[in-house]
Structures are given as structure tokens and as C-alpha cells.
N, C-alpha and C positions, 0 to 999 in steps of 0.2 A: 833678459827676461823675453827680450825681440825673438831673440833663439828658441828658448820653448814654446814662445807662441807660434812661432812659424812653423816649429816641428809636430806642432799639435793641428797646426791647421793641414797641414800636409797627410798625415795621419786622417783625417777626417774626411778627404778628398781622395786619400785611396780605395778609402772606403765605398764612394763612391764612383770611381773607377772601376772598380769592381763590379761590380753591381751593373755598370753601364756594359762591362764586355759581357755580362751574361743575358743583357737584353739583344746587343748586339749576334750572340752566337744564337738566339731563339730566330731572331729576323731572317738569320740564314737559312732558317727550316722551313720558311715563308715561301709557298708558292710562287714563283716572278711572273708577269705580265707585261710584255712591253708593248704600248699604244702610241698612237700616235694622236695629237689633240682632236683631228677629224676624226679619226677612231673611237675615238674615247666621247665624242658628242653624238658618232652613231650608236653608240652602245650605248649612253645612257638614255637614248632616247626611246631605241629598241625594247631596254625592259621599265622604263618606268608604269609603275601602276598609276600615278595621278593624270597622266597621258592616257589611259588606257580606262579609264574612269571617264575622262573628256570625250573620249568618244563613244562610250555609252549613254552619254547625254547628246551628241548630237541625234543617235540612235532615237532617243527616246523623244526630242523634239521636232523629227521627221514623222515619228509614230503620233504625236499629234496632231501637225499638217494634215494627213492624212484622214485624222480622225476627222479635224472640221471641216475637208471635202465630203467626207462621207455624209456631213447634216444636210446637204442639200439635196441628198438624194431620197425620194417620197419613201413614206414610212407606213408600214401594215400591220393588221395582224390579225390573227385568225382563233375562232374557238368554238367549243361544243360547250354546252349546258345540260344537264339531265336534273329534271324536278319529279320529287313523286310529294303529291297531299295526302292526307287523309282528314274528310272533309264530315263531323262529328252531324251536323244538321244539313238532312238530305232534301226538304224541302222550303224555299225561301219564298215568304208574300209582300208583293207589293204588285198592287193594284193589279193579281191575280196572283198562282201560284207557280214557283218555279221548282222542276225537282234535279236536285241534283245526285250525281251519282256519290259513291262510300271515298272515294278515293279518285284520284286521278295523276296522270303522268305525262310528261312531257317533255321535249328537246325543244333546247333553243340552240341554234345554231350564228355567228357572225361572224361575217368578211367584209374589215373595212381596212380599204387605201387613201394615203389624202398626202397631197403635195403643195409646201409652200409658196407661193406664186412670188408675194413680196410679203417682206417682215424688214421692212426701214434699213436693207441694207446690212443688218446684222450678220447675214454667212458671212459677204463679202469683207466686210472688218475683223471676222472671227479668223479667215483662210491669210489675211494678211498679216495679221497679228503672230499668228503662229507660224508664217512665214520666215518676219521676224526675230522670231522666238529660233527659230532653225540657225539663221544666219549668227546671232548672238554667241549661240552656242560654239558652231564653227569658230568666232572668233576666241573665245575663250579657249579652245583648243588652241588654238595659234597662240595665243598668250602665254599657258601652261608649258605650251614647245619652247618658247626664248626662255620663259624663265628657269627651265631645264637646261637648255644649254646653256644660259650662263652661269648656271651654279656649276654643272662640270669644269665650262673653261676656267671660273674661277678656282675652283677646288685644281685644277690641273696646274695654274699661276701662281698657286700658294705652294706647292709640292715643289714644283721648279726654283723657287725662290728659298725654298729652307736649302733645297739640294747644294745650292750656288753657294748659301751661308756657310754648310758643312764645308764644301771645299774650300775654304777662305778658314774655315777653323782650322782643318788640316795643315793648309800650308805655312797658320804662324805657329804651329807647334812644330812645323816642320824648324820654323826659323830660329823659336824659342831654344829647341834643341841643341842648333847649332853653338847660339849664346851660351847656354850652360855648362855645355863640352866648353866654350874657350873660356868662358868663367873660375870652371874648376882647374882647369889650366895654370889661369892667373894665381889663382887660389894657392896652388900648388909652389908657383913661383913667389908667395910673398907679397904679390901686386895688391891682390883687392883679399876682402877680407870675408868670413862665411856667411856675414846677413847680404851679403850681395851676390853671394852664391844662392843662398834662399829665397830670396829676392824675388831672382827668375826661376825657381822652380814653382814658389807661392803664384805667379803671376802666368806660369802654365797648368797649374792646378787650376785657376780661374777660367782658364780658356777653355781645361776641358771639361768644366762643369758646363758654361756656356753650350758647347758641342751637343753634351748632353737633353739639354734643356730642349736643343732643335731636334735632337730624333725624339724626343718624345713628342714633339711636336707633330711631327712629321709624321709619326707614326696614327697618333689622333689625324691630321686632314689623310693621310693614305685610308684609314678605314672609313672615314665619312666620303669618300669616293669612291670606295668598293662600294657601299651603301648605294650610290646614285649610279653604275654603273652597274646591279645585280651581280657582283661577283659576290663568291663565297668568302669569309670573313678573315681567311690563313693569305688570302691573295696582295701581294704586295705589286703596288702599279708602278710601272715606269714610264715616264712620258721620253719615249724615244723622239725627241725633237728639241732643237734650240728655239726659247719660246722667248727669248731677247728680241726690244725693238727693233726690224729693220730698214724702218721708213718714221719719215716724223709726222706725228700727227695734225691732224686737217684743223684747220680753224673753229672756235667752238661754234660758232651759229649755224653750220653746216649740220652737224651732229644734231642742232637743235631746228632744225628744219625738219631732218631726218625724219625723229623722232615724232613730231608733228603731224608729220603726215602718213608715219605709217604702224604706229603704236597700235596696238589693238585696243588697247582700255578706252582712246577718243572716238575711236569707230562705233564700238560695243553705246558709247553714251547717245551719238546721235543716234541708232536706232532704237535704242529705250527710250528715247523722247516720242520716237515715232508711237512707239506702242502704246504711250500713255494719250497721243492723240486720236488712236484706234478705241481706247479706252473710252475717254469720252465721246467718243463719235457715236458707237455702240449703245450709251447711256441717252445718247442725246435720240437716235433711233427709237427708242420706246415710245415717243411723241407722233410718230408715224403711224398711220393706219395698217393692217396685217390683212392680207388677200391670201385664203389657200381655199383649196377647190379636192372633195372629195367621191368617194364612190364608195357604198354602202350595201352590202347583199345578207339576206338574212333568212333563216330553215327554220320553220317554227311546225313542228310534229305534236301533237297533243297525244300522242298514243304511246304505247310502251315498245313498240316496235320503233328502231332507230332509221330502218328503212321500210317505211309504208305502204301502202297501194297507191294506187293513183288518186286523184283529187284527194285524197288524207293528208296533206301539208300544204302548207303556205310557204313561198320563197319570194318573197318582196324586193326588188331590188330598187335603190334609190342614189342618185344625186344631188351635191351639195356644191355652193360657192357659198362662202361667209369671209364679208368685210367686217372688222373687231379695230376697235379703237379704246385704247386704256388709258382714259384720261384724268385718271388719278397723278399718272406722271407730272400733271404742270406743276404740281407743288410739291412732288415729292423725290422728283431727280436732280433738283437743284443742292443739296448735302452730297448726293453724289459724286456729282462732276465734280 
């Protein structure tokens, strides 16, 4: 009974070995690319779409910062309006008679220039906030770069460990082949039974199955690593470097202190706190008065010609200084803060 069961298991695993050989032959058709660990990290950073997106966020933050600075510049506007009026009643009586024309045309031109002198330091807080957001975007890019490098290194180490495990499997198969050969010789001499020979052969089939699992996992890790590096799908990555540890690890406290000092996330949290403080100051600035100055010029022409004769149009100029305060912020800013 044991012999029949062993033969069935051998036949089952023999089919698996045939499939494994087919996979191995397919792997030989793949393009092989040898890289060191440093080259793999550089390639992953170069081809990362996430890192390119992070850099575009930095550009967007810089644009918002420049936009905040532009708000401190004077604002201006210019316009020209044409009006045509039809007047049905030409006589208007009010303490006498006033005769009006049947129709009237007029041009009205305006030119305005305004500058905010003081607005509760809102512009300064806006520039500081956008500058902080730019720094946050840069820290996010550094964090993404660290994560990409970590993922590439981790994938390389996983591939390295699988390759080392496959070498162990090959060595075990060679050792078992010697034992099987010796057991077959002993069986021919009547020293051992057929079951002893089948036991070694079954053990060899189990190791072959383990090798097949290692090969499958190696292909998965290799595929994921190829995606991280931006390589074609049929590329087989080979890490041309010994990744075994060559020096003892440092104490855990040194790694913890280094992480607390250098991790971008912690620096980002500190900057986000400053951004929130600036937002509170901006809301509180609504309680302060606003002072601005401006200049206005008008062109009033009550005729059909846009360029009339002399003394047929008005061109008044005005200068203004405004001081205002929205006192309702005394009771509407509480929940905002």
C-alpha cells in the first residue's frame, strides 16, 4: 500500500516538474538586466510617476506663493461705456418748462487705481502660509523619494533571499541524488527495501515542489520590481551585488533618534501647525481696520462723437483715502477661529 501511494505521489510531482521546466524555459527567453543596488534605486527614482507628481505639486505650491505676493500689488481697471437714450416726452415742467431732446447719446469712461496700505497684515500672513505650504510640498516629495527608495531596496532584498533559497534547494537536490543513488545500490544488494528508496525519491519531489514555489515567488517579486524600476514586463532583473550584512547593526536608540530628527513627516506636522496659526491670525485680522488709497479718472462725453471738440466733454480726476472696519467680525469670527 505504501509503495502504491508513493508511486502516485511521484507521478503527481513528476507532472509538476514538467510544468516547472516549461516555466524555466520561458524565463530563459526573458531579457536579463544586471543592476547593483545603487543603480536599482537610481533607476526607480528616475522612472517613478509618483515622484514626478510630487515635483508638480511643488511647482503648483510655488505658483500659489507667487500669486499671494502679487496680491500686494496695486489693482486697477479701465472701462468705456456708450449709452443711447430715447426720450418720449421732450417737455418737463417743474417751476418752469425744461425742453429735452428726443434722443441722447453719451460716453462714460473710467480709470481706477487702488492700493491697500494696511489690511490687518492679511497679505503677510497669506505669503507666510503659502511659503510654508511650499516647504510642505518639498517635504512630501522627500518622503515619496524615501518611500520609493525603500520599496526598491526591499524588493531587491526579497529577490536576493529567494535566489539564495533556490541555491539551497539545488544543493539539497544534489545531496539527495547521491543518497538515492546509494540507496538504489543498497537495494540491489538487498541491504535496504524498495520503500527506503521511494522515501528518498518522495523527499526529492517535495524539495522540487519547494523550488517551484520559490521560482513562482521570484517571478512575482521580479515583476513588481520591474514596475518600480519602469522596465518592460519581460525583463528579468538580476541584482549583481552581494546583499548579505557585512557589519553589525547599530543600537536601536540610534535608529529611533535618527528617525525623530530626519523623518519628513514630523517636519511636515510642525509646518502644518504654523500654517494653522497663520490662518487664525488671518481671521483675527478682520477685527483690525483697513486703510487704502486710490485714484480715479472719468471721461464724460454727452455726444455721439467719441472724440468731441474742445469744451464738449468732462474729465474729472479724484483722489481718495478710505479707512474702514467691519465691526460685525466681533461676533462672527468666534466659530471661525
